[in-house]
N, C-alpha and C positions, 0 to 999 in steps of 0.2 A: 481597580481592573489598566486602568493606563499605564500603571507600573509595568502588567504583567506585557501588554500591549506593546509596548517600549521594547521589550526583553524581546518579543517575539520579529521585531523590525529589528534588532539586532542580531538576530541569531541566520534570518533569510538574507539580514545586505539588501534592504529596500527600507527603504522611509515614505509613507504615506504621506501626501501634501492633505489630502482630506480623511480622516481619520474615521470617518464616521460609514468608511466603506470597510475599515479592517474591523470597526465594530460588528457590520454588519453580517462579512463574513465568516465572523467567532458567534455569530449569532443562531444555534440553533432554534429550528420551529418548538420544540418542547418550551425553551425557556421565554419566547416570545407569548406562547398561549398562556404561560403561567403568568406573567406580568402584565399582561394587554397591552404588547407592544403590537403597531399595527402588522400585519402580515407580511406586506412588502420589505418589513426591516429583518426579515429573517433569512438566512442563507440562500434559501430555494433557487431567487433569482440570480443569485451573484455565482449560483452553481451551474442554472443553464448554460448563462454564456460563459464562464471559464471552461464547461466542458467542451465548447464549439473551438475556442482558442486552443485548446488542445489539443485537439484534433487535427487543425491547420499545421501547430506546428511540427506534431509527432509526424504529420506525413513527407510536410517538406523535407524533415529529416530523413524519414525512409527514404523518399523519391532520392535525392544525391548522395546518401551513405550506398545504397544500391543499386547503383543504376542499370545492372543486369536483370534483376527482376521482374518478373509479369506480376500486372495489376493484381491478382490475388494471394499471391505470395505476400505482399504488402499489405493488404488488406488483414491476412491472419495474423501476421506481424505487428499492424497496427493496434489490433485488440487484445492482443496478451500485453502490450506496451499498457495501454489507457483502460487494464481492467480492475475491477474494485481491488483486488488484492493485491496488483504491485501498485496503484496509486496509495493505499491503506498503509505498505513497506515504505513510500516514498515520505509521507507523512511520520510514520515514525520517526523515521531517523531525523527531522524537526520537531520530534515531541509536540504536534500541530494538537493533540487531543488535550493536552494539557492549558491550552488558551481557549478553548470552544464555552461559551455559556450555555449549559442545559438543565433544562428543567429539573425536578428534583427527584422526577421518576427514573427519566434517563443518566442521571447522577448515582443514582443508587442502585442499578442495575448494568452497571458497567459501560455505560455508552461512550465516555471516554478511548475505552479500546477495541469499540466496535467498528469491524473493518468499513459498513456502511457510511457509518457518522462519519470519522475520520475521513474516509476517501470522499465524500462529496464536500468536506469541508477545504481540503486540498483543493477540489477544483472553484470554490467558491472565493478562496485564494484566488487563483488565479484568475479568474473576472475579475474580485476586487482590483486588481496591480493593472488591469488592461484599462481599467474604467479612470483611474488613476493615474497610468504612467506615459501609456499608451500600447502597442502591440511591441514594439520593441522591450519594452522592460517587462512585458511578459513572457517575451519568449527567451529572452534570460535568467527570469529564473526558471522556468522549465526546464531550458538546458541545464542550465545548473543541479538543480533538485528532482529531477524528473527523468530524463533522459540520460544522467549520468551512469555510468556502468551498467547498461541496460542489455545487454548480455548476461551478466550474474543474476540479473531480478528474472529476466524473463526463462532462465535456467531455475531457477527456484521455483518459480511458480507454476514452471511444467515440470515438478521434479519427479512426479507419482509417474506420470506415464514414460517422459527419459530414460528412468529406471526400469520400466518396465522392457523395453527395447533392449535395454543394456543387456538383461538377464537374460532375456531370451536367445540372444545373440550368441550367450554365452555357454548355452548345450541343455541338457533334461531339468535342470534346477529348478524350482517355481519359488517364484516372492511371495510373500508375504508379510503380514503386520502383526503384531501383538500389542493391543494395549497393556502400559504395564501399572500404572495408577491413573485415578483419577480420584482428587481431591473440592472439598470449598460446595461453596454454594451453590444451588441453579442458578443464580444470577453472575456467578465469579467462578465456574470453575476453573482447573488448572488440567490436564490432561498431558502424560508420557508414554509415548510409544515407540516401538522399535522396527527397523525393517532388516528381517531375516530373508536371506538366499539359501535355499534347505535348512538345514538347522544354522545356520549361522548367521550371524550378526554382524549385519554390516552399518550401521546407524541406528539414533536417540535422536528423539526430538520432544522438546515439552511447547505447549501451546493453550491457548483457551479453547479452542475444536478442538474434537480427535481428529478433523481434518485438518488441522493447522499440525498439530503434532505427528501426524503422518506423513505430511511435506516435509517438513524440514527433517524427520528422520529419511525419508527418501532422498532430500538434498545433501547429506550427508554419506548416504550409500555411495551416491554417484562421487562425488566427490574422493571417497575411500577406493573407488572402483579404477576410476583416472589416476589412482597413485598421489589427489591431492587434496589430502583430510588434512594436514596441516594450514588451508587454504582460510583465511576466518569468514565465517560464517555470517548471512544476514541479521546481526543478533541473536540473545540467547536462546527466544523464543518467538512462535508463533503466533499472531493474531486468531 
């Protein structure tokens, strides 16, 4: 595990002085329960702290980036930036799930790829960096791995709503989604969906949930309608 965590440090470009903080951030409550580790040594407390640090940093970012936006719009933007799916996408970019210590039950049911688990771990990692290196280190990590390309991420996770608005503005044709396939055991299914405008397919997506597959199909549909189908999508599938 030490070797794996060293690999994670290299991946994020931050070395911990207190390695216990990194261990705790990567320890899910299921692992702590199975191995009779003290409850405070799982990542839930660090998640609580990291959530607060993330909110401050993202608020500061939006306040300065959008000086003319009112409070309500800033709040809405912040909510989409720090929501579970967006954080899960950010965690996926550094393959954070691969470094988690999970209980056997969570491991066997695909916990490493579950949005709720990896997004919580991302917040716990932020909390651990804050305690280890201070606010400046945590802010640097957040800007590099959460706030990078944020417009792209927001477009992706608002994709179904945005596509619906685009299709409505185009005319009378209706937007619909069709499930093309569903494979795998109940705890680790794969879904493929396509987005249709009338009878015309405009995008396909593969994900671990129906919603995830449809979101990716919608995202690719948006790019196609905007004439940007050649732009790289955020991963080949959606959690």
